[in-house]
VOBA-1610 file (N, C-alpha, C; in pm, whole numbers, padded with zeros to 5 digits, always signed):
BEGIN
Met+21370+18041+18076Met+21294+17935+18138Met+21156+17932+18101Pro+21091+17867+18033Pro+20950+17886+18005Pro+20879+17834+18108Thr+20745+17929+18111Thr+20671+17920+18206Thr+20582+17821+18201Glu+20502+17761+18297Glu+20408+17637+18274Glu+20304+17686+18170Ile+20260+17772+18184Ile+20142+17812+18079Ile+20212+17800+17925Glu+20342+17844+17914Glu+20392+17850+17788Glu+20421+17683+17774Ile+20473+17611+17847Ile+20506+17454+17832Ile+20371+17384+17801Gln+20256+17439+17857Gln+20138+17375+17827Gln+20086+17405+17702Ser+20114+17526+17649Ser+20054+17583+17513Ser+20132+17499+17401Gly+20282+17487+17426Gly+20346+17411+17337Gly+20309+17279+17318Glu+20278+17211+17435Glu+20233+17062+17434Glu+20093+17064+17351Leu+20005+17165+17371Leu+19884+17154+17315Leu+19909+17182+17166Gln+19973+17253+17098Gln+20024+17288+16966Gln+20069+17151+16911Lys+20151+17065+16973Lys+20180+16947+16935Lys+20096+16852+16926Ala+19998+16862+16992Ala+19900+16750+17015Ala+19781+16795+16889Thr+19793+16924+16849Thr+19695+16990+16741Thr+19762+16919+16636Glu+19895+16924+16589Glu+19935+16908+16490Glu+19933+16763+16444Leu+19986+16681+16555Leu+19922+16515+16519Leu+19786+16485+16507Leu+19690+16564+16546Leu+19554+16549+16531Leu+19548+16561+16372Val+19591+16690+16336Val+19563+16738+16204Val+19639+16630+16102Ala+19759+16583+16127Ala+19822+16483+16037Ala+19760+16371+16036Ser+19673+16318+16160Ser+19589+16204+16116Ser+19485+16213+16026Tyr+19438+16335+16002Tyr+19321+16338+15909Tyr+19365+16307+15743Gly+19490+16301+15728Gly+19555+16263+15600Gly+19553+16119+15612Ala+19620+16050+15719Ala+19596+15921+15736Ala+19487+15839+15743Cys+19395+15890+15818Cys+19262+15828+15826Cys+19177+15894+15736Gly+19171+15857+15621Gly+19075+15937+15518Gly+18947+15928+15518Thr+18908+15832+15557Thr+18752+15790+15575Thr+18697+15873+15718Leu+18765+15910+15815Leu+18708+15974+15922Leu+18676+16104+15904His+18720+16180+15790His+18671+16311+15792His+18607+16371+15636His+18523+16491+15641His+18466+16518+15529His+18500+16648+15483Leu+18643+16690+15449Leu+18693+16807+15392Leu+18689+16837+15255Gly+18689+16973+15207Gly+18660+17005+15078Gly+18538+16954+15011His+18441+16910+15076His+18320+16894+14990His+18187+16969+15034His+18075+16934+14950His+17928+17026+15015His+17930+16981+15148Pro+17877+17064+15232Pro+17807+17003+15345Pro+17692+16893+15326Leu+17728+16823+15437Leu+17637+16690+15458Leu+17522+16752+15543Pro+17408+16664+15548Pro+17301+16698+15615Pro+17327+16705+15764Asn+17273+16827+15832Asn+17266+16812+15972Asn+17174+16775+16091Arg+17253+16695+16167Arg+17165+16603+16272Arg+17051+16694+16322Glu+17088+16805+16386Glu+16997+16891+16464Glu+16873+16925+16345Ala+16905+16979+16218Ala+16818+17032+16151Ala+16719+16892+16083Val+16770+16796+16096Val+16701+16669+16045Val+16595+16655+16203Ala+16651+16638+16272Ala+16569+16616+16443Ala+16462+16697+16431Ala+16494+16874+16382Ala+16387+16961+16373Ala+16272+16928+16286Ile+16315+16891+16179Ile+16228+16854+16064Ile+16141+16737+16135Leu+16199+16644+16184Leu+16117+16547+16203Leu+16005+16584+16319Gly+16040+16654+16420Gly+15960+16715+16509Gly+15831+16780+16430Asp+15852+16858+16347Asp+15762+16946+16236Asp+15654+16814+16185Leu+15740+16721+16126Leu+15671+16630+16066Leu+15552+16556+16165Tyr+15624+16529+16276Tyr+15506+16469+16397Tyr+15413+16573+16402Glu+15402+16675+16404Glu+15328+16784+16426Glu+15213+16761+16278Leu+15249+16732+16193Leu+15158+16718+16055Leu+15094+16611+16041Val+15168+16487+16102Val+15101+16339+16123Val+14995+16352+16224Tyr+15020+16409+16330Tyr+14915+16403+16465Tyr+14870+16535+16498Pro+14810+16619+16443Pro+14799+16760+16476Pro+14733+16764+16593Gly+14765+16835+16696Gly+14689+16859+16823Gly+14744+16800+16935Phe+14852+16693+16898Phe+14889+16607+17001Phe+15039+16658+17045Gly+15081+16782+16989Gly+15219+16782+17015Gly+15221+16966+17063Lys+15324+17035+16971Lys+15353+17160+17050Lys+15246+17256+17052Arg+15158+17261+16945Arg+15064+17341+16916Arg+14909+17255+16982Gln+14847+17331+17064Gln+14709+17284+17110Gln+14610+17357+17056Asn+14489+17318+17092Asn+14363+17429+17060Asn+14350+17432+16914Leu+14394+17328+16849Leu+14370+17337+16676Leu+14217+17277+16678Asn+14162+17325+16579Asn+14038+17319+16525Asn+13995+17308+16382Ser+13886+17306+16323Ser+13841+17280+16189Ser+13863+17432+16127Gly+13875+17546+16236Gly+13855+17665+16144Gly+14021+17729+16167Asn+14085+17679+16242Asn+14220+17727+16215Asn+14356+17607+16177Ile+14309+17504+16156Ile+14373+17389+16121Ile+14458+17406+15974Gly+14392+17458+15872Gly+14430+17477+15736Gly+14570+17600+15725Tyr+14541+17701+15819Tyr+14616+17792+15840Tyr+14761+17771+15911Tyr+14725+17676+16026Tyr+14860+17630+16085Tyr+14927+17526+15989Val+14875+17436+15967Val+14932+17328+15857Val+14998+17399+15758Gly+14939+17507+15670Gly+14986+17548+15562Gly+15135+17642+15607Gly+15143+17693+15694Gly+15246+17758+15765Gly+15345+17671+15792Leu+15313+17540+15870Leu+15410+17444+15897Leu+15478+17354+15764Met+15378+17351+15662Met+15431+17279+15542Met+15506+17365+15460Glu+15518+17489+15466Glu+15618+17571+15414Glu+15744+17563+15475Ser+15724+17588+15620Ser+15877+17543+15700Ser+15928+17427+15657Val+15822+17283+15670Val+15918+17185+15654Val+15981+17137+15503Tyr+15905+17232+15405Tyr+15956+17212+15271Tyr+16087+17294+15263Thr+16117+17424+15321Thr+16214+17495+15334Thr+16318+17407+15395Gln+16296+17362+15490Gln+16421+17305+15558Gln+16439+17176+15522Leu+16365+17076+15466Leu+16397+16968+15418Leu+16455+16995+15262Leu+16419+17103+15220Leu+16468+17110+15086Leu+16626+17119+15101Glu+16660+17209+15182Glu+16803+17206+15198Glu+16886+17069+15244Gln+16839+17025+15351Gln+16899+16864+15377Gln+16913+16784+15263Val+16802+16789+15193Val+16784+16695+15077Val+16880+16710+14968Lys+16911+16855+14969Lys+16994+16925+14868Lys+17128+16872+14915Arg+17179+16887+15019Arg+17280+16842+15091Arg+17315+16698+15054Ala+17232+16615+15080Ala+17250+16467+15060Ala+17245+16449+14884His+17182+16506+14819His+17212+16492+14682His+17342+16548+14621Gln+17397+16648+14677Gln+17537+16726+14625Gln+17634+16609+14695His+17630+16572+14784His+17718+16488+14823His+17730+16348+14747Glu+17611+16284+14737Glu+17609+16162+14685Glu+17595+16123+14544Arg+17537+16235+14475Arg+17514+16209+14325Arg+17552+16318+14244Cys+17551+16467+14282Cys+17593+16567+14219Cys+17749+16584+14171Glu+17851+16495+14254Glu+17979+16529+14222Glu+18007+16413+14130Asp+17943+16312+14122Asp+17981+16200+14040Asp+17897+16223+13902Asp+17783+16271+13919Asp+17709+16275+13789Asp+17669+16405+13712Ala+17742+16459+13640Ala+17722+16621+13583Ala+17579+16616+13539Asp+17519+16514+13502Asp+17395+16534+13429Asp+17257+16544+13550Phe+17300+16504+13663Phe+17192+16515+13764Phe+17178+16675+13846His+17074+16725+13817His+17048+16870+13844His+16982+16832+14009Cys+17098+16909+14098Cys+17044+16867+14240Cys+16943+16962+14270Asp+16928+17104+14253Asp+16825+17159+14301Asp+16706+17134+14238Arg+16697+17094+14120Arg+16581+17045+14063Arg+16521+16952+14126Glu+16606+16836+14132Glu+16566+16698+14188Glu+16556+16715+14334Ala+16616+16802+14403Ala+16574+16799+14557Ala+16437+16880+14570Arg+16396+16968+14492Arg+16249+17032+14477Arg+16135+16902+14455Arg+16175+16833+14349Arg+16071+16727+14306Arg+16081+16627+14430Thr+16192+16586+14485Thr+16196+16484+14586Thr+16098+16533+14694Val+16121+16668+14722Val+16078+16701+14856Val+15930+16693+14827Leu+15874+16771+14726Leu+15732+16780+14697Leu+15674+16636+14671Asp+15723+16542+14645Asp+15667+16404+14624Asp+15651+16347+14767Phe+15749+16359+14858Phe+15736+16332+14996Phe+15622+16383+15051Leu+15608+16516+15073Leu+15495+16570+15112Leu+15360+16549+15051Arg+15379+16501+14945Arg+15221+16458+14871Arg+15195+16337+14941Arg+15294+16245+15000Arg+15281+16121+15044Arg+15221+16107+15232Leu+15223+16254+15253Leu+15188+16245+15389Leu+15055+16220+15422Pro+14965+16216+15334Pro+14802+16169+15372Pro+14814+15996+15372His+14905+15950+15274His+14903+15790+15257His+14981+15731+15396Ile+15088+15798+15443Ile+15143+15777+15576Ile+15051+15793+15705Arg+14964+15888+15672Arg+14879+15918+15803Arg+14784+15767+15801Ser+14724+15743+15665Ser+14648+15627+15668Ser+14676+15510+15707Ile+14808+15474+15696Ile+14856+15357+15726Ile+14907+15362+15901Leu+14918+15483+15914Leu+14946+15508+16092Leu+14806+15512+16169Glu+14710+15509+16097Glu+14581+15523+16155Glu+14559+15343+16192Gln+14563+15285+16094Gln+14606+15117+16145Gln+14667+15079+16241Asp+14799+15118+16219Asp+14896+15105+16313Asp+14836+15135+16470Val+14788+15223+16493Val+14729+15269+16614Val+14616+15194+16657Glu+14530+15158+16534Glu+14426+15057+16595Glu+14476+14928+16613Ser+14567+14889+16538Ser+14626+14747+16586Ser+14686+14728+16716Ala+14759+14840+16748Ala+14791+14879+16899Ala+14699+14865+17021Phe+14582+14957+16969Phe+14474+14926+17055Phe+14396+14808+17090Arg+14363+14731+16945Arg+14327+14610+16953Arg+14419+14498+17054Gly+14562+14515+17020Gly+14663+14409+17061Gly+14681+14428+17211Asp+14666+14549+17281Asp+14737+14578+17417Asp+14620+14614+17520Pro+14569+14517+17613Pro+14453+14531+17706Pro+14502+14644+17804Ala+14607+14688+17818Ala+14664+14794+17884Ala+14635+14948+17835Ala+14594+14931+17704Ala+14591+15083+17651Ala+14423+15112+17671Ser+14454+15237+17724Ser+14320+15328+17792Ser+14226+15380+17669Gly+14324+15400+17565Gly+14239+15467+17407Gly+14338+15514+17332His+14309+15500+17211His+14415+15557+17104His+14493+15675+17140His+14434+15748+17218His+14525+15889+17249His+14648+15844+17311Glu+14622+15752+17400Glu+14745+15712+17523Glu+14846+15661+17415Ile+14810+15580+17322Ile+14897+15505+17233Ile+14985+15620+17170Ile+14918+15716+17102Ile+14980+15839+17025Ile+15058+15911+17112Phe+15029+15930+17239Phe+15104+16012+17332Phe+15231+15970+17384Ser+15220+15819+17398Ser+15294+15756+17499Ser+15380+15633+17453Tyr+15315+15574+17366Tyr+15397+15414+17296Tyr+15524+15443+17250Pro+15617+15382+17291Pro+15766+15408+17229Pro+15755+15319+17072Gly+15660+15221+17089Gly+15645+15147+16951Gly+15607+15223+16846Leu+15509+15297+16880Leu+15431+15375+16790Leu+15516+15508+16739Glu+15587+15551+16832Glu+15699+15661+16781Glu+15791+15583+16668Ala+15864+15462+16723Ala+15947+15419+16616Ala+15884+15382+16499Ile+15777+15328+16500Ile+15693+15302+16381Ile+15658+15438+16285Thr+15633+15528+16360Thr+15593+15644+16280Thr+15728+15698+16223Val+15828+15693+16304Val+15959+15765+16246Val+16014+15673+16105Tyr+15976+15529+16125Tyr+16007+15454+16018Tyr+15914+15464+15888Arg+15804+15518+15917Arg+15696+15504+15781Arg+15732+15649+15706Ile+15764+15758+15805Ile+15850+15877+15744Ile+15984+15870+15660Ala+16037+15776+15729Ala+16199+15751+15675Ala+16172+15658+15557His+16086+15587+15560His+16104+15486+15439His+16009+15538+15317Glu+15953+15675+15345Glu+15925+15721+15213Glu+16035+15792+15151Leu+16129+15862+15229Leu+16229+15914+15185Leu+16315+15809+15128His+16341+15713+15171His+16427+15622+15143His+16360+15558+15001Arg+16247+15537+14973Arg+16168+15502+14868Arg+16209+15601+14739Leu+16236+15738+14765Leu+16269+15834+14697Leu+16419+15857+14641Lys+16489+15731+14722Lys+16644+15752+14685Lys+16719+15859+14770Val+16656+15905+14879Val+16734+16032+14951Val+16859+15951+15047Lys+16959+15980+15016Lys+17055+15944+15115Lys+17060+15993+15254Tyr+17131+15932+15337Tyr+17137+15948+15515Tyr+17049+15997+15569Ile+16958+16085+15535Ile+16840+16169+15602Ile+16748+16035+15686Pro+16743+15930+15589Pro+16605+15819+15613Pro+16680+15761+15764Arg+16815+15719+15722Arg+16871+15666+15847Arg+16911+15728+15980Met+16943+15854+15939Met+16933+15944+16058Met+16821+15945+16111Met+16699+15968+16087Met+16571+15990+16159Met+16526+15862+16228Thr+16561+15736+16158Thr+16537+15626+16221Thr+16630+15573+16340Glu+16765+15642+16329Glu+16829+15590+16454Glu+16824+15709+16544Ser+16736+15802+16520Ser+16717+15918+16629Ser+16621+15858+16703Ala+16506+15771+16648Ala+16434+15710+16723Ala+16453+15604+16794His+16562+15532+16722His+16637+15418+16802His+16687+15470+16938Ser+16779+15589+16935Ser+16827+15647+17053Ser+16712+15661+17142Lys+16615+15689+17121Lys+16493+15746+17214Lys+16427+15630+17263Thr+16391+15523+17191Thr+16300+15429+17195Thr+16368+15285+17230Gly+16498+15273+17196Gly+16573+15133+17195Gly+16522+15053+17065Ile+16431+15077+16965Ile+16365+15016+16877Ile+16452+15054+16739Asp+16534+14946+16667Asp+16599+14975+16564Asp+16526+14932+16449Ile+16465+15027+16359Ile+16387+14959+16245Ile+16460+15022+16112His+16541+14951+16019His+16591+15034+15893His+16497+15068+15834Pro+16511+15212+15764Pro+16411+15245+15662Pro+16391+15179+15540Gly+16474+15062+15507Gly+16464+15003+15375Gly+16369+14888+15386Ala+16339+14865+15526Ala+16258+14735+15565Ala+16127+14771+15502Ser+16028+14667+15448Ser+15888+14679+15416Ser+15792+14619+15504Ile+15714+14715+15556Ile+15641+14685+15681Ile+15490+14688+15626Gly+15389+14628+15654Gly+15255+14615+15608Gly+15177+14694+15731Pro+15042+14758+15684Pro+14986+14823+15777Pro+14954+14744+15888Gly+14892+14803+16040Gly+14839+14733+16128Gly+14942+14668+16215Phe+15107+14760+16217Phe+15182+14699+16279Phe+15211+14719+16409Phe+15228+14635+16518Phe+15222+14676+16652Phe+15369+14612+16723Ile+15427+14682+16777Ile+15568+14682+16870Ile+15506+14688+17016Asp+15493+14575+17071Asp+15470+14604+17212Asp+15588+14623+17336His+15577+14700+17399His+15708+14738+17508His+15807+14787+17397Gly+15868+14688+17318Gly+15966+14721+17203Gly+16120+14734+17236Thr+16164+14769+17390Thr+16317+14773+17376Thr+16376+14640+17328Gly+16487+14696+17228Gly+16570+14597+17198Gly+16538+14531+17052Val+16412+14564+16990Val+16359+14511+16878Val+16461+14557+16759Val+16501+14492+16657Val+16576+14508+16542Val+16519+14450+16429Ile+16494+14546+16344Ile+16433+14489+16182Ile+16567+14536+16087Gly+16602+14408+16011Gly+16690+14490+15942Gly+16655+14518+15779Glu+16737+14571+15700Glu+16717+14657+15606Glu+16611+14600+15494Thr+16627+14424+15455Thr+16539+14368+15357Thr+16432+14299+15423Thr+16420+14293+15551Thr+16281+14242+15619Thr+16169+14277+15532Asp+16080+14197+15508Asp+15933+14184+15451Asp+15835+14163+15549Ile+15762+14274+15604Ile+15675+14190+15723Ile+15510+14240+15647Gly+15417+14160+15688Gly+15288+14145+15604Gly+15163+14245+15685Val+15081+14203+15674Val+14984+14294+15777Val+14940+14242+15863Asn+14900+14336+15978Asn+14871+14298+16113Asn+14957+14207+16187Val+15091+14240+16186Val+15207+14154+16265Val+15218+14213+16382Lys+15253+14171+16486Lys+15282+14225+16625Lys+15417+14129+16683Leu+15506+14229+16712Leu+15635+14192+16770Leu+15638+14222+16913Tyr+15677+14147+16988Tyr+15737+14187+17138Tyr+15886+14261+17154Gln+15895+14283+17278Gln+16055+14332+17306Gln+16156+14250+17263Gly+16267+14288+17224Gly+16387+14201+17200Gly+16381+14124+17072Val+16271+14109+17006Val+16287+14067+16870Val+16397+14071+16798Thr+16474+13992+16719Thr+16565+14014+16631Thr+16511+13951+16511Leu+16492+14045+16398Leu+16479+14016+16249Leu+16603+14051+16185Gly+16702+13959+16138Gly+16838+13955+16112Gly+16870+13892+15992Ala+17028+13911+15984Ala+17070+13844+15876Ala+17121+13708+15920Leu+17146+13579+15855Leu+17198+13483+15889Leu+17352+13447+15820Ser+17378+13541+15754Ser+17495+13531+15643Ser+17501+13644+15579Phe+17646+13664+15516Phe+17639+13788+15421Phe+17735+13723+15311Asp+17661+13774+15153Asp+17742+13743+15051Asp+17877+13830+15072Arg+17964+13745+15010Arg+18090+13799+14977Arg+18166+13803+14846Asp+18242+13893+14814Asp+18319+13901+14666Asp+18431+13788+14667Glu+18479+13809+14533Glu+18597+13689+14516Glu+18738+13712+14612Ser+18714+13833+14676Ser+18832+13873+14748Ser+18808+13850+14916Gly+18665+13811+14933Gly+18631+13768+15065Gly+18579+13884+15130Glu+18542+14008+15071Glu+18508+14115+15113Glu+18355+14096+15155Ile+18252+14171+15225Ile+18111+14157+15236Ile+18074+14248+15138Val+17943+14177+15061Val+17908+14250+14951Val+17799+14366+15026His+17793+14503+14980His+17693+14582+15019His+17605+14616+14934Gly+17477+14618+14980Gly+17357+14658+14896Gly+17246+14585+14983Ala+17115+14627+14909Ala+17001+14565+14953Ala+16968+14415+14900Tyr+17053+14303+14885Tyr+16985+14183+14834Tyr+16905+14148+14968Lys+16848+14040+14954Lys+16748+13969+15046Lys+16855+13906+15152Arg+16877+13962+15267Arg+16938+13904+15393Arg+16840+13868+15515His+16734+13936+15516His+16637+13927+15631His+16528+13867+15596Pro+16475+13811+15716Pro+16337+13720+15708Pro+16194+13798+15638Thr+16106+13712+15611Thr+15977+13743+15557Thr+15891+13699+15672Leu+15804+13773+15722Leu+15676+13768+15795Leu+15558+13792+15746Arg+15463+13700+15689Arg+15335+13699+15631Arg+15231+13750+15741Asp+15134+13779+15681Asp+15022+13856+15746Asp+15004+13782+15896Asn+14972+13864+15997Asn+14908+13816+16113Asn+14993+13731+16201Val+15135+13731+16153Val+15214+13673+16256Val+15231+13733+16402Ile+15261+13657+16494Ile+15313+13721+16634Ile+15444+13682+16682Val+15523+13744+16700Val+15658+13691+16764Val+15691+13777+16896Tyr+15688+13655+16991Tyr+15698+13684+17120Tyr+15847+13752+17169Ala+15844+13755+17283Ala+15967+13833+17325Ala+16111+13752+17299Asn+16220+13826+17267Asn+16357+13745+17273Asn+16367+13659+17166Ala+16256+13654+17057Ala+16288+13541+16968Ala+16367+13599+16861Thr+16477+13506+16797Thr+16552+13578+16688Thr+16524+13485+16564Ile+16478+13566+16446Ile+16436+13509+16310Ile+16572+13558+16214Leu+16625+13488+16157Leu+16716+13498+16060Leu+16721+13479+15939Gly+16776+13528+15832Gly+16813+13476+15712Gly+16707+13537+15596Gly+16749+13546+15472Gly+16673+13609+15371Gly+16575+13491+15312Leu+16607+13369+15320Leu+16509+13273+15277Leu+16446+13204+15384Thr+16441+13269+15499Thr+16363+13221+15589Thr+16206+13297+15613Val+16106+13236+15555Val+15968+13272+15577Val+15894+13226+15684Ile+15810+13339+15747Ile+15710+13298+15861Ile+15585+13320+15786Gly+15514+13164+15786Gly+15382+13162+15696Gly+15276+13251+15800Glu+15183+13278+15742Glu+15100+13351+15757Glu+15001+13284+15938Ser+14980+13393+15974Ser+14905+13343+16130Ser+14990+13253+16206Ser+15111+13262+16207Ser+15199+13161+16261Ser+15226+13240+16407Val+15272+13170+16509Val+15310+13222+16667Val+15421+13164+16685Ile+15542+13276+16694Ile+15685+13221+16731Ile+15689+13285+16888Gly+15720+13149+16965Gly+15735+13180+17076Gly+15873+13275+17151Ser+15867+13294+17265Ser+15976+13366+17328Ser+16107+13277+17327Asn+16214+13341+17292Asn+16351+13299+17293Asn+16377+13195+17187Val+16281+13197+17091Val+16298+13095+16997Val+16411+13127+16893Trp+16490+13017+16850Trp+16609+13093+16761Trp+16560+13020+16596Leu+16528+13061+16524Leu+16478+13025+16413Leu+16564+13076+16257Thr+16632+12969+16196Thr+16681+12996+16071Thr+16623+12921+15947Lys+16486+12868+15947Lys+16436+12784+15852Lys+16268+12837+15872Ser+16230+12825+15742Ser+16107+12862+15679Ser+16012+12793+15804Val+15877+12838+15814Val+15762+12797+15900Val+15653+12795+15818Ala+15573+12693+15822Ala+15457+12685+15722Ala+15330+12761+15795Pro+15228+12806+15746Pro+15122+12914+15780Pro+15060+12840+15907Tyr+15012+12897+15981Tyr+14940+12837+16109Tyr+15003+12770+16200Ser+15157+12784+16218Ser+15254+12684+16264Ser+15267+12769+16422Val+15287+12700+16520Val+15328+12764+16666Val+15482+12710+16705Val+15565+12786+16725Val+15704+12740+16723Val+15723+12777+16877Val+15759+12692+16972Val+15788+12704+17104Val+15912+12652+17146Leu+15993+12686+17234Leu+16092+12595+17317Leu+16010+12467+17401Asp+16093+12371+17417Asp+16040+12276+17536Asp+16045+12347+17638Asn+15957+12329+17723Asn+15958+12371+17886Asn+16062+12330+17958Pro+16146+12436+18008Pro+16279+12390+18054Pro+16257+12340+18201Gln+16335+12279+18264Gln+16326+12206+18395Gln+16311+12322+18501His+16246+12322+18594His+16271+12428+18683His+16257+12362+18815Lys+16348+12404+18912Lys+16377+12322+19049Lys+16350+12441+19145Val+16249+12409+19247Val+16211+12505+19344Val+16228+12441+19466Lys+16331+12552+19552Lys+16377+12480+19679Lys+16255+12503+19763Gly+16262+12459+19892Gly+16170+12491+20011Gly+16204+12632+20049Val+16071+12633+20104Val+16078+12804+20180Val+16195+12784+20272Lys+16255+12922+20285Lys+16350+12908+20401Lys+16329+13057+20453Ser+16360+13060+20609Ser+16353+13195+20676Ser+16442+13287+20619Arg+16432+13407+20634Arg+16505+13535+20605Arg+16668+13529+20673Val+16653+13468+20796Val+16779+13433+20864Val+16880+13294+20785Glu+16808+13202+20746Glu+16881+13087+20676Glu+16916+13157+20542Met+16832+13227+20468Met+16871+13275+20356Met+17024+13364+20367Gln+17002+13444+20452Gln+17117+13533+20481Gln+17247+13443+20519Ala+17221+13349+20601Ala+17344+13282+20619Ala+17378+13186+20502Glu+17309+13151+20422Glu+17347+13063+20313Glu+17419+13147+20211Ile+17395+13255+20167Ile+17450+13365+20107Ile+17584+13397+20146Met+17578+13440+20290Met+17707+13466+20338Met+17810+13333+20335Tyr+17743+13206+20347Tyr+17853+13091+20318Tyr+17913+13101+20183His+17838+13143+20088His+17888+13120+19933His+17953+13248+19910Ile+17963+13346+20002Ile+18071+13469+19962Ile+18201+13423+19997
//
């Protein structure tokens, strides 16, 4: 007579065999027999170090000054280079090296990472304009340092700016891993393929979605809950969705403001320069420059003031 422990062990073995068998049946849900993919924890750590390079003195290392900044940045750059090189190499190996015998993974990974690191001063120059735009656009901001320390909109934009440069260098997986990390922390979803000009400000931010082929001009401001999405998708002859970066998402010209929970859809939709899109507006057509788009004022009904006892009695009646 088998013991209870032996029965449990046998059942566990059966469950294991069923799970292993499913790996063959569900082939897209495993990554077996290939080079390792980029590691989530490693990419998150790299992102943290890049934050240190972009905003020195605001993060883990304090008391930086003109005398020690070169030494600190030099060591951190070497660390980022080594870590990022490994992750970019993994991305290249999985996506390109297995199918292209002429693609030299090690050499291309080194070139890619060095090109990216050389772009960090450019990223910082754009972020300085983003921070200034946030300060000019938010009367609640006490100063630039508060924005860098605590604004989720700036955090999401910073990660996007970093990821976008890697996306432009044709690095797979890692840019999206970075922006999804920011998405999970801030509630702001910016695809690394989107094109966003300097002076970009997201106020509050939770629920903002910016699609892959969105084009955003200079000094644009979005509020929480704004969606810049696709209206429809191209399909092939068999009816399947066509994947790729064809223009699916809208264009916002310079100095546009989009208020909370507005939805703007479609690759042909262009919001003209200096236009204002009001809260809860749903747009699928282009808007001329200097337009103001709002919903008609809804009708409000305000009942007379009641005592607490009357309100509680009314609530109990409806229950």
